[in-house]
KELOLUM-893582 format. One line per 4 residues: number of its first residue (from 0); their letters; for each residue z negated, y, x negated of C-alpha. Coordinates in Angstrom, 1 decimal. Layout:
<recs>
NUM = a = Z/Y/X  ...
</recs>
This chain:
<recs>
0 = mtgp = -16.4/59.5/47.9  -17.0/62.8/47.3  -19.4/65.7/46.9  -22.4/65.9/44.2
4 = gari = -23.0/62.8/43.0  -19.4/61.3/43.5  -18.4/58.3/41.5  -16.0/59.1/38.9
8 = dlpd = -13.3/56.1/37.7  -12.3/57.0/34.2  -8.5/55.1/33.3  -8.8/52.1/31.0
12 = evav = -6.7/53.6/28.8  -5.9/57.5/27.2  -3.0/58.8/26.2  -3.5/62.2/24.2
16 = vnig = -1.5/65.1/23.4  -3.0/66.6/20.2  -1.8/70.4/19.0  -2.6/71.6/15.9
20 = ltaf = -5.1/70.0/13.0  -3.8/66.2/12.0  -7.4/64.9/11.8  -7.8/64.3/15.2
24 = adal = -5.1/62.5/16.0  -5.9/60.3/13.1  -9.3/60.0/14.3  -7.7/58.6/18.0
28 = raqa = -5.4/56.4/16.3  -8.3/54.8/14.5  -9.5/53.8/17.6  -6.4/52.4/18.9
32 = cqvq = -5.6/55.3/21.2  -2.2/56.4/22.3  -1.4/60.0/20.5  2.0/62.3/20.7
36 = evdw = 1.4/65.3/18.4  2.8/68.8/18.5  3.5/70.4/15.0  1.7/73.9/15.6
40 = ripg = 0.8/76.1/13.5  -1.4/79.9/14.0  1.9/82.4/14.0  2.0/83.8/10.3
44 = ggdp = -1.4/81.8/8.9  -3.0/84.0/11.2  -3.3/87.2/9.0  -3.5/89.7/11.7
48 = vvvd = -1.1/92.1/9.6  1.6/89.5/9.6  0.8/88.7/13.2  1.1/92.8/14.0
52 = llkr = 4.5/92.8/12.0  6.0/89.6/14.0  4.8/91.3/17.0  7.1/94.5/16.4
56 = vygd = 9.9/92.6/15.5  10.1/90.2/18.9  10.1/91.4/22.3  11.9/94.1/22.9
60 = aavs = 13.2/94.7/19.2  14.4/91.0/19.7  17.5/91.7/21.9  19.3/94.0/19.2
64 = idaa = 18.2/92.1/16.0  19.8/88.5/17.9  22.7/90.2/18.7  23.1/91.2/15.4
68 = nrev = 21.8/87.5/14.3  24.8/86.2/16.0  27.3/88.3/14.8  25.8/87.4/11.1
72 = vhrl = 26.0/83.2/11.5  29.3/83.9/13.3  30.5/85.5/10.1  29.0/82.8/8.0
76 = dsgv = 30.3/79.9/9.7  34.1/81.5/10.5  35.2/83.0/7.2  37.5/81.5/5.3
80 = prlv = 37.0/81.9/1.5  39.7/81.4/-1.1  40.5/81.2/-4.9  43.4/83.9/-5.1
84 = dvrp = 42.8/84.2/-9.0  41.1/83.5/-12.2  40.7/86.5/-14.6  38.5/88.1/-17.4
88 = lrea = 35.8/90.1/-15.5  36.7/93.3/-16.9  40.0/92.8/-15.0  38.8/91.3/-12.0
92 = vpai = 35.4/93.7/-11.5  37.1/97.6/-12.8  33.6/98.8/-12.9  32.8/96.4/-15.8
96 = aasg = 35.5/98.3/-18.3  34.7/101.8/-16.9  31.5/101.7/-17.5  32.7/102.1/-21.3
100 = trsl = 29.5/100.2/-23.0  28.6/96.6/-23.9  27.3/95.2/-20.8  26.6/91.6/-19.8
104 = lhcg = 25.5/90.5/-16.1  22.5/88.3/-15.5  21.3/86.1/-12.4  18.9/87.3/-10.4
108 = peig = 17.6/90.8/-9.4  17.5/93.2/-12.0  15.3/92.6/-15.0  14.6/94.3/-18.5
112 = wpdm = 15.3/92.6/-21.9  11.1/92.2/-22.9  10.4/90.4/-19.5  13.1/88.0/-19.4
116 = cdpl = 12.5/84.3/-19.5  13.2/82.1/-22.8  16.6/80.4/-21.3  17.7/83.8/-20.0
120 = rrsa = 17.0/85.3/-23.5  19.2/82.4/-25.3  21.8/83.0/-23.1  22.3/86.4/-23.7
124 = raav = 22.2/85.8/-27.3  24.7/83.6/-26.9  27.1/85.6/-24.7  26.6/88.6/-27.4
128 = vaag = 27.7/86.4/-30.6  30.7/85.1/-27.6  31.7/88.5/-27.3  32.3/89.5/-30.6
132 = waes = 29.3/91.9/-30.8  27.2/90.1/-33.5  27.8/87.4/-35.7  24.7/85.6/-35.2
136 = ttaa = 22.3/85.0/-32.7  20.2/86.5/-34.9  21.9/89.6/-34.8  22.3/89.7/-31.2
140 = qrll = 18.5/89.7/-30.9  18.5/93.0/-32.7  21.0/94.6/-30.9  19.5/93.3/-27.5
144 = daga = 15.9/94.7/-28.8  17.3/97.6/-29.6  19.1/98.3/-26.3  22.4/98.2/-27.9
148 = valh = 23.7/95.9/-24.5  23.0/97.3/-21.3  22.0/94.3/-18.9  22.5/94.1/-15.0
152 = paad = 22.2/92.0/-12.5  25.5/90.1/-11.5  24.7/90.7/-7.6  25.3/94.7/-8.3
156 = hdvv = 29.0/93.6/-9.1  29.5/91.0/-5.9  29.0/88.2/-8.7  27.3/85.2/-8.7
160 = vpma = 26.1/83.2/-11.9  24.6/79.6/-11.9  21.0/78.9/-13.9  20.3/81.2/-17.0
164 = tvig = 24.1/82.3/-17.2  24.8/85.6/-19.2  28.3/87.0/-18.9  30.4/89.4/-20.3
168 = pddp = 33.2/91.5/-20.2  35.9/89.3/-21.6  34.4/85.9/-19.8  37.0/84.3/-17.1
172 = vfvv = 35.8/84.5/-13.2  37.3/83.1/-10.0  38.5/85.4/-7.9  37.5/84.5/-4.3
176 = edqe = 38.8/86.2/-1.2  37.6/85.9/2.5  40.5/85.4/4.4  38.6/87.2/7.4
180 = sgar = 37.5/90.6/6.5  38.8/90.5/2.6  35.6/90.6/0.8  35.7/89.3/-2.9
184 = afap = 33.2/88.0/-4.9  33.3/86.4/-8.1  31.8/83.8/-10.3  32.4/82.6/-13.5
188 = vnqg = 34.2/79.1/-15.0  31.4/76.3/-15.2  30.5/75.5/-18.5  29.8/72.0/-17.9
192 = pgev = 26.9/69.7/-19.1  25.5/69.8/-22.2  24.9/71.7/-25.5  25.8/75.2/-23.5
196 = awfg = 24.7/78.7/-22.6  23.9/78.6/-18.8  21.4/75.7/-19.1  19.5/78.4/-22.0
200 = vdsv = 21.1/77.0/-25.3  22.3/79.7/-27.3  23.8/77.0/-30.8  27.1/77.3/-32.3
204 = aaie = 28.5/74.7/-29.9  27.2/76.5/-26.6  28.9/79.7/-28.0  32.4/78.0/-28.8
208 = rlrf = 31.8/76.3/-25.2  32.2/80.1/-23.9  34.8/81.2/-26.2  36.9/77.9/-25.2
212 = lrdv = 36.4/79.4/-21.4  37.8/82.7/-22.7  40.6/81.6/-24.8  41.9/78.6/-23.3
216 = agpa = 40.6/77.5/-19.6  40.9/81.0/-18.3  44.1/82.1/-19.1  45.3/78.0/-18.1
220 = lhrv = 43.0/78.3/-14.8  44.8/82.0/-14.2  48.3/80.4/-14.4  47.3/77.2/-12.2
224 = velh = 46.1/79.3/-9.5  49.1/81.1/-9.5  51.2/78.2/-9.7  49.3/76.6/-6.5
228 = gpvd = 48.7/80.0/-4.5  45.6/80.4/-2.6  42.9/77.2/-2.2  40.6/77.1/0.3
232 = vlgl = 36.9/76.8/-1.1  34.9/75.7/1.6  37.8/73.7/3.1  37.1/71.3/-0.1
236 = aaqg = 33.1/71.6/0.5  33.5/70.4/3.8  35.1/67.5/2.8  32.4/66.8/-0.3
240 = vqig = 29.6/66.9/2.1  31.4/63.9/3.8  31.2/62.0/0.4  28.0/63.1/-0.2
244 = ddvh = 27.5/66.2/-2.2  25.2/68.7/-1.0  27.9/70.8/-2.7  24.9/72.1/-5.0
248 = lrtq = 22.7/69.8/-7.0  25.2/66.9/-6.9  29.0/68.3/-6.9  30.8/66.0/-8.2
252 = gttn = 33.0/64.4/-5.4  34.2/68.2/-4.4  35.0/68.4/-8.0  37.2/65.6/-8.0
256 = llir = 38.8/66.8/-4.8  39.7/70.4/-6.4  41.2/69.0/-9.1  43.5/66.1/-7.6
260 = sllp = 44.4/69.1/-5.4  45.9/71.4/-8.6  46.8/68.4/-10.6  50.8/69.1/-9.7
264 = elae = 50.2/72.3/-11.5  47.9/71.2/-14.1  51.1/69.1/-15.4  53.0/71.7/-15.7
268 = lpdr = 51.1/73.7/-18.1  52.0/73.6/-21.5  51.0/70.7/-23.7  48.0/71.8/-25.9
272 = prre = 46.1/74.0/-23.1  47.1/71.0/-20.7  45.5/68.1/-22.9  42.4/70.3/-24.0
276 = lagf = 41.7/71.5/-20.2  42.2/68.1/-19.3  39.5/66.9/-21.2  37.3/69.8/-20.5
280 = lsgn = 37.6/69.0/-16.5  37.2/65.4/-17.1  33.9/65.6/-18.3  32.7/68.2/-16.3
284 = hlff = 31.3/67.0/-12.7  29.7/70.9/-11.9  32.8/72.1/-12.5  33.4/73.1/-8.3
288 = lnla = 30.0/74.4/-8.6  30.6/77.8/-9.1  33.4/78.2/-6.9  31.6/77.2/-4.0
292 = maga = 28.9/79.9/-5.1  32.2/82.6/-4.9  32.9/81.1/-1.7  29.1/81.5/0.0
296 = kalt = 28.9/85.0/-1.5  32.2/86.0/0.1  30.8/84.9/3.1  27.0/87.0/2.8
300 = lwag = 28.7/89.9/1.7  30.8/90.2/4.7  27.7/89.0/7.0  25.7/91.1/4.7
304 = qvpg = 27.6/94.3/6.2  25.9/93.3/9.9  22.6/96.6/10.6  20.0/95.2/11.9
308 = ssiv = 19.3/91.4/12.0  16.8/89.5/10.5  18.8/87.1/8.4  18.7/86.5/4.8
312 = ttma = 21.9/87.4/3.0  20.8/87.2/-1.0  18.3/85.4/-2.4  19.0/85.0/-6.1
316 = rngt = 16.1/84.3/-9.2  16.2/85.4/-12.5  13.6/82.9/-14.5  10.9/85.7/-13.9
320 = tfgi = 11.2/87.1/-10.3  12.5/85.6/-7.0  14.4/88.6/-4.5  15.9/88.3/-1.6
324 = rlag = 17.9/90.7/0.7  18.5/91.1/4.2  22.0/91.8/6.3  22.4/95.6/6.7
328 = ssrw = 20.3/96.2/3.5  20.5/97.3/0.0  16.8/96.6/-0.7  15.4/93.8/-3.1
332 = hlaa = 12.3/92.2/-2.1  10.3/90.2/-4.6  8.0/87.6/-5.5  7.2/85.1/-8.4
336 = apli = 9.8/82.9/-9.5  8.2/79.3/-8.3  7.9/76.3/-10.1  10.5/73.3/-8.8
340 = adal = 7.7/71.1/-7.5  9.9/67.9/-6.0  11.6/67.1/-9.6  12.6/64.4/-11.8
344 = yapg = 12.3/64.8/-15.9  14.5/63.2/-18.3  12.5/61.4/-21.5  9.9/63.6/-22.8
348 = hgpe = 10.1/66.2/-20.6  7.6/67.2/-17.6  6.5/69.9/-15.5  4.5/71.9/-19.1
352 = saap = 7.7/72.1/-20.3  9.7/73.7/-17.4  11.2/77.2/-16.7  10.1/78.8/-13.3
356 = digd = 13.8/78.5/-10.6  16.4/80.2/-12.2  19.7/81.4/-11.1  22.2/82.8/-8.1
360 = savl = 23.0/79.4/-6.7  20.6/79.8/-3.8  23.4/81.3/-1.9  24.5/78.0/-1.1
364 = elvg = 21.6/77.1/0.8  22.3/80.4/3.2  25.5/79.1/4.6  24.8/75.7/5.2
368 = lgga = 25.1/73.8/1.5  22.7/72.7/-0.9  19.2/72.0/0.9  20.6/72.7/4.3
372 = aaag = 22.9/69.5/3.5  20.6/67.4/2.0  20.6/64.8/4.9  24.2/63.5/3.4
376 = spav = 23.2/62.9/-0.3  21.8/60.1/-1.5  21.6/61.7/-4.8  18.9/64.7/-3.4
380 = aafl = 16.9/61.9/-1.5  16.1/60.6/-4.9  14.2/64.2/-5.5  12.7/64.0/-2.4
384 = ggtm = 11.1/60.5/-1.9  14.2/58.3/-2.4  14.9/57.6/1.0  17.9/59.3/3.6
388 = rdaa = 15.0/59.8/5.9  13.4/61.5/3.5  16.8/63.7/3.0  16.6/64.1/6.3
392 = aate = 13.5/65.8/7.1  14.7/68.0/4.3  17.1/69.1/6.5  15.4/69.5/9.8
396 = lmrq = 13.1/71.5/7.5  15.7/74.0/7.0  16.8/73.9/10.2  13.4/75.1/12.1
400 = icvg = 13.6/78.5/9.9  17.8/79.1/10.8  19.4/80.5/14.0  22.4/78.3/13.7
404 = essr = 24.6/75.9/12.8  27.5/75.4/11.2  30.6/74.0/12.5  32.2/73.0/9.0
408 = ftlp = 29.3/71.2/7.3  28.6/68.1/9.2  26.9/65.1/8.4  27.8/61.4/9.4
412 = vldf = 23.9/60.4/9.1  22.5/62.5/11.5  25.7/62.2/14.2  28.4/64.4/12.7
416 = ggtp = 25.5/67.4/13.6  26.3/70.4/11.3  23.8/71.7/8.4  21.7/74.8/9.3
420 = vgvd = 22.9/78.4/8.7  21.2/81.5/9.1  17.8/81.7/7.7  15.9/84.1/10.0
424 = vrsv = 13.4/86.3/8.0  11.2/86.1/11.3  11.1/82.3/11.2  10.2/82.2/7.5
428 = vesg = 7.1/84.3/8.2  5.9/82.9/11.4  6.0/79.2/10.6  5.4/79.6/6.7
432 = vtpr = 8.2/77.4/5.8  10.6/78.8/3.1  13.7/77.9/2.1  14.2/74.3/-0.3
436 = intg = 16.8/74.9/-2.8  18.3/72.1/-4.6  18.5/73.2/-8.5  18.2/72.2/-11.7
440 = ilda = 15.5/72.5/-14.4  15.8/74.0/-18.2  13.5/73.9/-20.7  10.9/76.9/-20.9
444 = hdgs = 10.5/77.3/-24.5  12.7/75.6/-26.9  16.0/75.9/-26.3  16.7/72.0/-25.0
448 = gqvg = 18.6/72.9/-22.2  18.5/70.8/-19.1  15.5/68.7/-18.9  15.4/67.9/-15.1
452 = agva = 16.6/68.7/-11.4  14.5/69.2/-8.0  14.1/71.2/-5.0  12.2/74.2/-5.7
456 = aapl = 10.8/76.1/-2.3  11.4/79.7/-2.2  7.9/82.2/-2.5  6.5/83.4/0.6
460 = dcfv = 5.5/86.7/-0.5  9.3/88.1/-0.3  10.0/87.3/2.9  7.1/88.4/4.3
464 = salg = 7.7/91.9/2.4  11.1/91.7/4.0  9.9/91.0/7.3  7.9/94.3/7.0
468 = alae = 11.1/96.3/6.0  12.3/94.9/9.1  9.5/96.1/11.5  9.9/99.5/9.8
472 = rvav = 13.3/99.8/10.8  13.1/98.7/14.1  10.2/101.2/14.9  12.4/104.1/14.1
476 = q = 15.3/103.3/16.1
</recs>
């Protein structure tokens, strides 16, 4: 029957597609109704200024941006960074020696001595004493207070340093060169676990570790690499991902692979340095971390030469500020360094004693490692709810904001799918999802060192700022 007053037969069962608010879906489920949810959010949180920026970088502008992004992802995925040497910083980066001043390189964006967090200040004091510029940390404090030691971001010299690392001109660095582009990046030799300066400790033991690296480990590793020849850094990292490393929070497997590959050359060292270096390596499960960072930095240096891209090629933090830079731009976009929300702490410690996120190691998340590779790492899963499903969800979250997939880093638990690569500032701002960074946690106040580990969420504000700068560049093209 049709027309006015016609009878309408309703279905016995109703299935609903719910878009947006989950409260509606929950109410329907409570009534035994089938619900399919669509995770939709208002772009940019509905902020009209942000929505306007998004409009300006999509549409016609997206054609050139997408083309630039494809080239950036190609470079991030196809570069072949190789360890070619281990040398003192002043030899690897001639500008350090040419400056003629006492200078140190620190993690993250530029920051003055008065604004540095406690762990970074302790690391700087340790570096000053180890360099021979002061006899004690008290004397080092006076030099730094007086401005007698210059402080520069490591990023200004294509150097990446983890956690609260501060390095001086005589500290040994890995020299990593990308075979495809010739781009060179540098990272200090990892100091190891325990009572060490990169964890914000300025004790006698921490200073002695810096001297050991300078006087023993650095020269020995130089000889080892000289005998061995170039080492394919990310080739080893790719194997590490297959055996449970994210190559950021967990590097045990990849460290073992590296030491095994260098074992014949290690055995050729003279007796004393061989024994001392072997003892150090056997107790340092973090040894590969810094080398992986240098490899990632070499890729991002090459990718960063592409103009007009919306992909992030620098992401670093100094414990006070968090900064990013886009490919084709040297401009920093800053926000306050976040606390680490998803975390596990050592006994006696908790969020109240935790320093904000710190270090240059977030470069790893930009090339498909760290948070992007969480799905394959049981160790990372422990910080994300305790199940591999939680770890897989973390990788999928990164996939939402990345434009490509790695052909190098593949995850067996995801049917050998590639890890997400190429963080797109447009997707970050549109969705409100920021990169997740696997990281350690340092004590904020008393020099206790590492007190935990976890996963930090990058702050959104610096991505909004970067989007605005990109929109400005698009407007003048």
